[in-house]
Structures are given as C-alpha cells and as structure tokens.
N, C-alpha and C positions, 0 to 999 in steps of 0.2 A: 597889332596884326590886321592887315587889310583882310576885307570880305573876299579876295581874289588869293592872298595868301594862304587864308583858312582853308577855303574850298580844296587848294591844290594840296596842300597837309592832311585835309581828309581824305582825299584821293589817294595819296602816297600811302597812307595808314592802310586803308583797305586794300588794297593791293597787296601789302607787307603782309598782313593778315591774311589775305587769302591765300597766296602763296605758300604761306609758311602751315595752312591747315589743309593744303593738297586739293583747294578747289580748280577746276577746269577753267583756265584763263585764255580759252583759245580763241576770244572775240578780242584780246589784247595783241593776239602774238601768236608764235609757235609754241605751243605746249610741248613740255619735255615729258616723255617716257622713261621714268627710272629704273632700271634693270638690273637685278643682281647677278645676273650673267645670260648670256646669250644662248641660243636663240630664245627670244619670247612671243609669244603668240597671244593676240588681242582680239577682242570680237570688233568688228565694224558694224555699226549700224545707222539706217537711215530712214525716213519718212518713205511708206508706200507711195508711188504715184496714185492718181485718181483713177479708178474702175474702169472709166472712159479713155484712159490712154489703151488700156489691153494690153499692159506687158507682158512678155513670155518669157523676160529673163534679165536679170543685170548682168553687168560685165563688172568686176571689182580687180584692179590693177593694184600694184604696188611696186612703184617706179617704174613701171609703163610695161610690167610682166603680170600677163594676167594670172589670178592666184585664184577664182573661181566664176559661176555661170550661176549663181543662185537664183532661186525663183520666187524666193521669199528676201525680205529687205535688211537682211543679213549674212555676215561672212567673217571667216576669222581667216587673221592674217598672221604670219610668221616671220617676225624679224630679225635678221640673223647677223648685222652689223650695225654698228653704232654709227650716229649720224643723222642727217636729215632724211627724213624718207616719205614720200608722197603717194597718199592712198586716192585713187581715183573710182568713180562709180558711173556708168552708163544705164540707160534703161534701152530697149529694145521691145519692138511689136513686129507685127509682120510684116512691116511700111518702110520701118526706118528705126536708126540708134540716135538717141538724145546724144547733146555736148556732154561731157564730162563735168560732174563735181568733183571738188578736189580738196583735200585738207594734206596738209604738212606737220609731220610729228619730227622730233628731234629725240631718239632714244639714246640715252645717257648709260653708262656701266662707271660704277664708282673705280677709282684708281685703287692703286694698290696701298696699303697701310705703310706708313713709315715711322721711323723712331721708336722700332721696337726694343725693347730690353728686359730681361730676368731680373728681380732683384730679389 
C-alpha cells in the first residue's frame, strides 16, 4: 500500500470512528442533530467579543427569524421541523451591527420501525 493510500485509509478510519462515537464533525461538513421527537431545543454558544467592542447585545436568528437578543454569548433555539436549519449570530454596539456568523445543522428524526411481528 502506498503512503498516500495509507494516509487516506487512516483518515477514513478516523472519520468513521469519530462519527460512530458521536464526535462533532462540524469542520468536515454539516453536522446532524438526531432528535427522537420534535420540537427539540438546543443551546447555541459562541465566543464573547472583546470588551473593547462594547457589545450591547447579540441577535440570534434561526432560519432568518429572530429567536433572541441576549446580552451573553448563549441562546436556546428550538427546532420544530426536520431538515437543514441555519443559526446566525450578530453583535451590536451603540454604533453598528456586525456581519453574521452562521452555522448549518441537519435535524433528523428517525423513521418509523417496520417489519413488526409478534411471535
């Protein structure tokens, strides 16, 4: 096996093990949120802006709908439907509002069981 193929095989194994162990793979693509039922509420966290930015509040949106204006770097969001959803956060001070930082998540609800029998 060549070095390149060995590296690819190792990377594939790492990704497979990480996904099977539930690791957050957000740097590799869209992360899936598995929900047993909807709605499901999750907490969104982000890094505080520097004190010198004099942030008065943040604005958090879920699919372009405002869900909160916290003064701290945390907000709960409730997903009510399966599928892709985008959460965005902006920072506001007395003079302006920042560009949005966004993250996309895929909410998946398990399908109905099939093949049920009583023996």
